[in-house]
C-alpha positions in Angstrom: 70.2 118.8 93.7 68.8 115.8 95.5 71.0 113.9 97.8 73.7 111.7 96.2 74.6 108.3 97.7 78.1 106.7 97.5 78.6 103.1 98.4 82.2 102.5 99.6 82.8 98.8 99.0 85.9 97.4 100.6 87.6 95.4 103.3 89.2 96.2 106.6 90.8 99.3 105.3 87.4 100.7 104.5 86.1 99.4 107.8 88.9 101.3 109.5 90.7 98.5 111.3 93.6 99.7 113.3 96.9 97.8 112.8 96.8 94.5 114.7 99.4 93.8 117.4 97.9 90.2 117.5 95.4 88.2 115.6 92.9 88.6 118.3 92.9 92.4 118.3 89.7 94.1 117.2 90.2 97.9 117.0 88.7 100.4 114.7 89.3 104.1 113.9 86.5 106.5 114.8 84.2 107.4 112.0 85.7 110.9 111.6 89.1 109.3 111.1 88.1 106.6 108.6 88.4 107.6 105.0 84.7 107.1 104.1 83.7 109.4 107.0 86.3 112.0 106.0 85.1 111.8 102.4 81.5 112.5 103.5 82.7 115.5 105.5 84.7 116.8 102.6 81.8 116.4 100.1 79.5 118.3 102.5 75.7 118.7 102.4 73.8 116.7 99.8 76.0 113.6 99.9 75.5 110.4 101.9 78.3 107.8 102.3 77.5 104.1 103.0 80.5 102.4 104.6 80.6 98.8 103.4 84.0 97.7 104.7 84.1 94.0 105.7 87.3 92.8 107.3 88.7 89.9 105.3 86.5 90.6 102.2 87.9 89.2 99.0 86.9 90.2 95.5 85.1 86.9 94.6 86.6 84.1 96.6 85.1 82.1 99.4 87.6 82.1 102.3 88.5 78.5 103.2 89.6 79.6 106.7 87.3 82.5 107.6 84.2 81.5 105.7 82.4 81.9 102.4 80.7 85.1 103.6 84.0 86.9 102.8 83.2 86.7 99.1 82.6 90.2 97.8 80.9 89.2 94.5 78.3 87.1 96.4 77.2 89.9 98.7 77.4 92.8 96.2 74.1 92.4 94.4 72.2 92.4 97.7 74.0 95.5 98.9 73.2 97.3 95.6 69.5 96.5 96.0 69.4 97.3 99.7 70.8 100.8 99.3 69.4 101.9 95.9 69.4 104.4 94.5 73.2 104.5 94.5 74.9 107.2 92.5 78.4 105.9 92.8 80.3 102.8 94.0 83.9 103.1 95.1 85.6 99.7 94.9 88.8 99.3 97.0 89.4 95.5 97.2 92.2 93.1 96.4 94.3 93.2 99.5 92.9 90.0 101.0 93.3 88.2 97.6 97.0 88.6 98.3 96.8 86.0 101.1 99.0 82.9 100.4 95.9 80.6 100.7 94.6 81.9 97.3 97.8 81.7 95.3 96.6 84.4 92.9 98.6 86.6 90.5 98.2 90.4 90.3 96.4 89.9 87.0 94.0 87.4 88.6 93.2 90.0 91.3 92.7 92.8 88.8 90.4 90.8 86.6 88.4 89.9 89.7 88.0 93.6 90.5 86.9 94.1 87.0 84.2 91.4 87.5 82.9 93.4 90.5 82.8 96.6 88.4 80.9 94.8 85.7 78.4 93.6 88.2 77.9 97.2 89.3 77.6 98.3 85.7 75.0 95.7 85.0 72.9 96.7 88.0 69.8 98.9 87.8 70.6 100.2 91.3 71.4 103.7 90.2 69.0 106.7 89.9 66.0 105.9 87.6 67.1 102.4 87.2 70.5 103.3 85.6 73.7 101.7 86.7 75.7 103.5 89.4 79.0 105.2 88.4 82.2 103.6 89.5 85.6 104.6 90.9 88.2 101.9 91.1 90.9 102.3 93.8 94.1 100.3 93.9 94.8 99.4 97.6 98.0 100.4 99.4 100.8 97.9 98.8 101.4 95.6 101.8 104.4 94.6 103.8 105.0 91.1 105.2 105.4 92.0 108.9 103.9 91.4 112.3 101.2 88.9 113.1 99.9 88.9 109.5 103.3 88.1 107.8 102.7 84.4 107.4 99.1 84.8 106.2 100.3 87.2 103.5 103.5 85.4 102.6 104.6 86.4 99.1 102.0 89.1 98.9 104.2 92.2 99.2 105.7 91.9 95.7 102.3 91.0 94.2 100.7 94.0 95.8 103.2 96.4 94.2 102.2 95.1 90.8 98.5 95.5 91.3 98.0 99.2 90.7 99.1 99.2 87.0 96.8 96.4 86.2 93.9 98.0 88.0 94.6 101.2 86.1 94.2 99.2 82.9 90.8 97.9 84.2 89.6 101.4 84.9 90.7 102.5 81.4 88.8 99.6 79.8 85.7 100.6 81.7 86.1 104.3 81.3 85.9 105.1 85.0 88.1 107.1 87.3 91.1 105.4 88.9 92.8 106.2 92.2 96.1 104.7 93.3 96.0 104.8 97.1 99.6 103.6 97.2 100.8 106.9 95.7 99.5 108.9 98.7 99.7 106.4 101.7 101.5 103.5 103.1 100.5 100.7 105.5 101.4 100.6 109.2 104.4 98.3 109.6 103.0 96.9 112.8 101.0 94.4 110.8 101.9 95.4 107.2 98.3 95.6 106.0 96.2 98.2 107.9 96.3 102.0 107.8 97.0 104.7 110.4 95.0 107.9 110.7 97.3 109.9 108.4 96.8 107.3 105.7 93.0 107.6 106.0 93.3 111.3 105.5 95.4 111.0 102.4 93.2 108.3 100.9 90.1 110.3 101.5 91.6 113.3 99.7 92.6 111.1 96.7 89.2 109.4 96.5 87.6 112.8 96.7 89.3 113.7 93.4 88.1 110.4 91.9 84.5 111.2 93.0 84.6 114.6 91.4 86.0 113.1 88.2 83.1 110.6 88.1 80.6 113.5 88.1 82.5 115.8 85.9 
């Protein structure tokens, strides 16, 4: 079997950002702690993981505060072309869409993730010009705490409603679904980011999703 490539398309929790004690903090878990790195280790030889975790990335919205480069849909086509052939894209986005500045509903966010998945499905970036396979991951529900509390005001309740809607998206598309909130929780220090134990649990859950995608 030739090497298979997985693109992990996400935000700061794919990047491995450590919970922030202040807005100026910039800390990242080591690669062997971050869930994409742990996934690669679990899959073993013949698999290559591309970490595409951009802190602040949204599904498809320009960020009026942090900049338009946070828009996931805008950058996705270039990433697919850059790294092709890609066998599978793992999409774990939606957390930053919960920020109060966007005023989005859980359904809005789920439909935005679906638009990303459809962009992958329309892409010839897979082997032999086919579309890559897809795994959709519902992010861990957030808390409104610490230095990010005001930025995510009202987001906690919305985040808890996101997984069922993303499950429906995955069902419509016929792709595996992983609910990260069933196996992990956020670090209450900032209510958004993940500790090392959460990365371990999420890697294990996504491993099951990857296996299902190739079954």
